[in-house]
N, C-alpha and C positions, 0 to 999 in steps of 0.2 A: 504494500500500500504506500502510495506516494503522499508526502506531506507538503502542503502548499505553504512555503515559508512566508509569503506575503500576507496570508490570511491570519497569521499569528503575530499580533503586534509586539509581543515580547521578543520574538526572534529577530525582528528587523531593527531593534534599538541597540545603541551603544551601551556599555556598562554604566556610564555616567547618566544617560537618559533613563535607564532602568532604575537606578538609585533614586532619581527624582520621582519617578512614577510610584515606586514603593513608598517613599516618604509621604507623598501626597495622599496615597491610598490609606496609609496608617493614620495620617492626620484626620482625614474624613471619617474613618472608622472611630477614632477616639472622640471626635466631636459629637458624632451620633450617639455614642455610649454616654457621654457626659450629659447631653440633652435628654436622653432617656432616663437617666438616674437622678439628675439634679432636682426635679420637682419633689421626689420622695425624700431626698436628703434634706432639702430646705424645709419641707413641711414637718419632718421629724424633729429637726433642730428647733424650729419655732414652737413646737409643742411644749418644750421644756423651758421657755423663756419666762422669767418673772421680772416685772418692772414695778418699782415703787415710783410713782409720778414725782415730778419736780416739786419740791417744797421750799419756800423761802422764809427764813427767820432772821431778823436783825440784819437785813441786806445781804445775807449769804444764801444762795440757792444751791440745792443739792438734789441729785437723782441717783437711784440704784437700778442696775440691770444685772440679771443673772442668766447666764447661758453657758453651756459647755463645761459645767462644773466650777465656774469662776464667778465670784461676786465682783462687779465693776462699779466703783463709786466715782462720781464726778461732781464737782462743785465750782462755783464762780461767784463773784460779787464781793464787796467789802464795804463796811461802814466807815473805813478810814479814808482820809484825804490822800495819803501816800500808802502804797502797798508794795511789798517785796516778796512775800511768801505766805504760806499757810502753815500753821501747826495743826497736826492731825493725830488723832488717837482712836483706837477701838476701845470699847469699854467692856471689861478692863483691858488695859494695854498701855504700852509705852508711847510717849509723845515723839513724833518724827516730823520733819519739815517736808512738805510736798508742794507741788505747783498747781494742783487742781484735780488730781485723780489718784486712785489707789485701787488695786485689784488683789484678790486672794482666792485660793481654792476653798470650796465648801460643799458639803453634801446637800442635796435638795431638802427642802422643808425646814431649814434652820432660819433663825432671825437674831438680830442683836442691834446694838446702837454704836454710833461713832460720833465723835465731836470734832469740830473745826473752829479755829480762830484765825482771823486775818491779822497779819503782822507787817510792821515796817521795821526793817533791820536797823539797829542803832549804828552809830559810827564806831570808830576804833575804841575798843574797851567799853563801849556802852551797850546796854541791854536793848533788845527789841521792844517796841511799843506794840501791844496787841489788843484786839477787841476782846470782848468776853467770849467764853466758849459757847458754841451753839451745838445742840445735839440732834441727830437725825437717826432714822431707823433704816436698817437693811433687811432684806429677805432673800432666801434662796429657794 
C-alpha cells in the first residue's frame, strides 16, 4: 500500500515547523482544559469565602476576608493630621507595626478580634504619637 506523503501534513513539515505545531496544539488543549475546569474551581473556592463588611470606628476603617485557609485583614484611614504607620495586634497578641494589612492561617469557623492604632513616628529619640486603639472582629 502506497502512502501519499502530501496528504499527511506532519510528513511535509520541517522539524522546527512540527515543534511549532505541537506547541500550538498543546496550548489549545491546555486552554480548553482550563476553560472546562475553571468554573468548578472558582465556584468551589467562592463557596468557602467569608467576608466581614467594612466597619469604620474613630476614622479607621477595616475589613476581613477569609478564603483558602487564610484570614486577610485590611484597614485604612487615620484620625491624625500626620500618619506614618499603624500599630496592630491580635487579641491576645503582641503589638507589631504594619502598613495597612495582615494575613494569617486559620481553620474555618473561628473568630476573634484585632486592634489598630494610627501613629506618627517621632523624631530621633522621640516616641511615636498614636491614636487610641480601635478594635475590630475577624471571622473564618
